[in-house]
Every structure is written in C-alpha cells, then in structure tokens.
N, C-alpha and C positions, 0 to 999 in steps of 0.2 A: 273597078279595075279588074280585068280578067286575070286568071291565075297565070297565064302565059306571060302577060306583061309584068307581073310580079316576079316571075322566074327570071325573065330577061334582065330586070333591074337588080336582082339579088347577086351582085357581082362577087366573085365569079362562082357559078354553080355549073360544074361540068359532069359530075358523076352522081347519079341518083341511085339510091338503094331501096328497093321495095322489101318490106318486112311483113310477113303474114305467117299463119300456121301452116297453110298448104298453098303452094303455087303450082298447080298441076291439074290438067284436065279442063273441063268446060263448066266448072261451077262459077257462080257469080263473081267471087273474088278473083279467080284466075283470069276471067274474061275482062274484068275492070283493069287489072294490072296490064294485060296485053294491050288494051286501048291506050292507057296512059303511056306505056313504054313506046308505042308507035309514035305518039305525038312528041314525046320528049326526044326521041331519037331524031326526028325530023328537025328539031331545034338544036341538034348538036350534042345532046347529052349521051353519055354512056350509061347503060342501065345494068344494075346488078341485083341479085335476088338472095334473100335470106328466108328460110322456112324449114319446117319439119318434114315436108315432102315437096319435091321439086321435079318438074319435067323440063327445066331450062338447062342449057349447056353448063356443065360443071365448072368450066373455066371462068364463068361469070356468076357463079352461084356459091353460096355457103349453106350446106345442109347441116342442120342441128336437130337431131331427132326429137329432143324434148320440146321443140317449138310446135310440134304437131299436137292438135287437140286429141288425137287418138293414141298418143304415146301412153303406155301402161301407167306411168307415174301420174300423168295429167288426168287420165281417166279415174284413177284412184282418188286423187284430190277432189275431182268434181263429184264423185260419189259421197265424199265426206262433207261437202259444203253446200250442196243444193238440195232443197227439200227439207232442210233442217235449220234450226235457229242457233245452234252452238257447234263450234268446231273444237277439236282437241288441240292441245299444245303441240302434239306431234305433227298434226296437219299443218299448223302454222309454221313450224320449223322446216317441214319439207317444202312448203311454198317458198320460204326464204332461201333455202339451199338451191332449189332449181332456178329461182330468180337470179341469184348470184352467178350461177353457171351460165345462164343465157346472157346475162349482161356482159360477162367476159367475152362471149362470142360476138356480141354486138360491137364491142370495141375492136375485136379482131376483124370483123367484117368491114368496119369503117377504115381501119388502117390498111388492110390487104388491098382494098379497091379504091382507096383515096376518096371515100364517099363525102360529098359536099352537102347532100340533101337526102333525108330519109322520107319515105312515104309508107307509113304503116297502113296497110289495107285491111280495115275492119278489125285489126288486132287490138285496137283501143276502143272498140264499140261493144262487141258482144263477148261476154266473159267465158269463152270456151277454153281459154288458157290463161288463168290468173297470173302465173309466174312470168309468162312472156310479157303481158301488159305492164306488170310492175317493173320488169327489167327495162322495157322501152321507156316508161315514164321516168325512171331514174337516169337512164342514159341520156335522154333529151335534156333533163335538168342539169346534169353534170357537164355536158359538152356544149350546150346551147346551139346544137346543130340545127340548121334550118330544117323544118319539118312541115310536111303537108299530111295531116292525118285524114285519110279518106274513110268516111263511115257510111254504112248503109243498113246496118242492123244494130239495134241497141238493146241492152239488158231489159229495159222496161217494156219492150215490145214482145217479149217471149214469156209466157206464163211459167215455164220451167225455172226461170231465174228469179222470180219474184219472192219466193220463200228461200232464204239462204242464210248461211252462217259466215258470209264474207262481204257484208255491206260496206265495211270499212275499206276493203280493197276496191270494190266497185266505185265507191265515191272518189277514191284516189286516182283511178286509172281508166275509167270507162265512161267518158273520156277524161283525161287529166285536164286540169285547168290550163288555159293557154299561157305560153311563155312568150309574151309579146316583146318585140324589139322595135325601136323607132330610130 
C-alpha cells in the first residue's frame, strides 16, 4: 500500500507539520520536505513547518532556535557527548531542559496550526540535536498523533557518532520504536 493511500485512508488528515532542525536552502532535508509538501498540497493538505532555521513564510512556520543543530547550546551538548564515553550530570540536565522547552513548542505548533499529521524529516535519524529527537519521541507517545518519520541518515552510518556518551538517547529516539495503531 502506498503512503498516499494510507494518508487518504487516515481520516481526516488535513494539516501536516514538517519538523526538522533546518528547513532552508538546498540541503537534502529541505529538498525532501519541498517534494513531500508539493505532493501533500496536491492532495489537499495544508503544510506547516517547525525548525531552528526556516526559509518558509512565517505565517505557516514556527521558528524555535533551539531546534537548530548549530544553536550554541546544542553545539555545546554535542561537544560533551560525542567522542566520549561518559557525560556529566550537568549535560544530562541541560538535554532534559532543552527537550522540555522544545516539547512545549511542539504542542504549540500542533495547536496553532491544527496539525493532524507530523513528518519529522531526519530529526529522528541522525543525532545532531538530541533534545529535539527526545522532545519529538515524547510528543508522539503523549499525543498518538499520526506520524511519518522520514529518515535518510542514521547514527550508525557516521563515524563521528559511533563513540558517544548518549547511547541511551540514541536507542530511545534514533529512531524511536514505532507506535502502531490498527
């Protein structure tokens, strides 16, 4: 069964929300989102965007700077957890603090745009923003919102993520276990 058949059968899904670290320019993630949005729009969906950097119109977007993998706090966390085997309690606390902040904004995004379906684009595949993936994983579990997680880069495909002090988070959210509904 094709994804479009599933979408049409998932009554009713009218507003889709793309979630990523950056939706801007001509990188692979932004191009994939553009392609998906074109198809969904042809099928009558309204498309909205959540990211730490955006080049989409602001009336259909929610910019949350901490969602970007280049945000100073995220960069600092990544320095503390990759290439090492142990993280500090302070780093764990900071991850949880930013996760909670981002999750609050995910709820706001859903409510502001009446999102029926979310499409995390690579945000649950490559651990460039651990707090965002944890926030998404909890948001999906708490809301049971229909989700199509689109992945094309995984942690195990990049050497820089193999030695880490966050394997517990990677196991939890990159990608999270499916929440199947029948």
